[in-house]
C-alpha positions in Angstrom: 6.1 18.6 -17.8 3.9 17.5 -15.1 5.6 15.7 -12.2 4.9 12.6 -11.5 3.1 11.1 -8.5 5.3 9.5 -5.6 4.2 6.0 -4.6 5.4 4.6 -0.9 6.2 0.8 -1.3 7.1 -0.3 2.1 7.9 -4.0 1.3 9.3 -5.8 -1.9 7.7 -6.1 -4.8 8.2 -8.2 -7.5 10.7 -6.7 -10.3 8.0 -6.8 -13.0 5.4 -5.1 -11.2 7.9 -1.7 -10.0 8.6 -1.7 -13.5 5.2 -0.8 -14.8 4.5 1.1 -11.7 7.8 3.1 -12.4 6.3 4.5 -15.6 3.9 6.3 -13.7 5.5 6.9 -10.5 8.5 7.9 -8.9 8.8 5.1 -6.6 10.2 5.3 -3.1 10.9 1.4 -2.4 11.4 -0.4 0.3 13.7 -3.1 -1.1 14.3 -5.5 1.9 13.1 -8.9 3.0 11.1 -7.5 5.6 8.3 -5.1 5.8 9.2 -1.5 7.3 7.8 -1.3 10.7 4.7 1.3 11.3 7.2 3.3 13.1 9.6 3.4 10.0 6.7 3.8 7.5 5.5 7.3 9.7 9.1 8.4 9.7 9.5 7.9 6.2 6.1 9.7 5.5 7.2 12.6 7.3 10.3 12.9 5.4 8.6 13.0 2.2 4.9 12.6 1.8 3.5 10.1 -0.8 0.8 10.8 -3.4 -0.2 7.2 -3.0 1.2 4.2 -0.9 0.7 0.5 -1.7 1.0 -1.7 1.0 0.1 -5.2 2.5 -1.8 -5.8 6.1 1.3 -4.9 8.1 0.8 -1.7 7.7 -2.2 0.3 9.7 -3.6 3.2 7.9 -4.7 5.4 10.9 -5.4 8.8 11.4 -1.6 9.4 12.5 -0.4 8.0 9.5 -2.8 9.8 7.4 -2.1 13.0 9.4 1.5 12.6 8.4 0.7 12.3 4.9 -1.0 15.5 4.8 -3.4 16.4 1.7 -0.7 15.0 -0.7 -2.0 11.6 -0.6 -4.7 10.9 -3.2 -5.1 7.2 -2.8 -4.4 3.7 -0.9 -4.3 0.2 -2.2 -3.9 -2.6 -0.2 -2.6 -6.1 -1.1 -5.0 -7.9 1.1 -8.3 -9.1 1.3 -9.5 -6.9 3.9 -9.4 -3.6 4.9 -9.4 -4.0 8.9 -6.1 -2.7 9.2 -7.2 0.6 7.4 -9.5 3.2 9.2 -12.0 3.5 5.9 -14.3 6.1 7.8 -10.8 8.5 8.2 -10.1 7.9 4.7 -13.5 8.4 3.7 -13.8 12.2 5.4 -10.4 12.9 3.5 -11.7 11.8 0.0 -8.8 9.5 0.1 -10.1 6.3 -2.6 -9.1 2.9 -1.5 -8.2 0.1 -3.4 -8.1 -3.9 -2.3 -8.5 -7.5 -3.8 -11.6 -8.7 -2.8 -11.9 -12.7 -2.8 -8.5 -12.8 -4.7 -7.6 -15.7 -2.4 -11.0 -17.5 -1.6 -10.3 -20.7 -3.8 -6.4 -21.1 -2.7 -7.2 -23.7 0.0 -9.2 -25.7 -2.0 -6.9 -25.7 -5.3 -4.0 -26.5 -3.2 -5.8 -29.4 -1.6 -6.9 -30.5 -5.0 -3.1 -30.8 -6.1 -2.2 -32.7 -3.2 -4.2 -35.4 -4.1 
């Protein structure tokens, strides 16, 4: 049986998502109300590099973090609209695909205001 890839999640996630993700991945999940600090993420990665990381924009994906992952890192996914916290060029050089949520929250202010009327 093939080894499942390891997914690092440095912040809380709804339980239903974790249940879905654990079907495919071995989860390295930070179950705390606070998002892990950059230093804590780097420390965790150096101990056991992940195959993928699912993160928010509080975590900076830079050369230092990518170097810590080595060649085990195969994918990144950010729970954010933009990617200014990610060194996209460095990821491209390494062939690491990046998932993100463009336009996901564009209508939120309009809808929220409508509900207030």
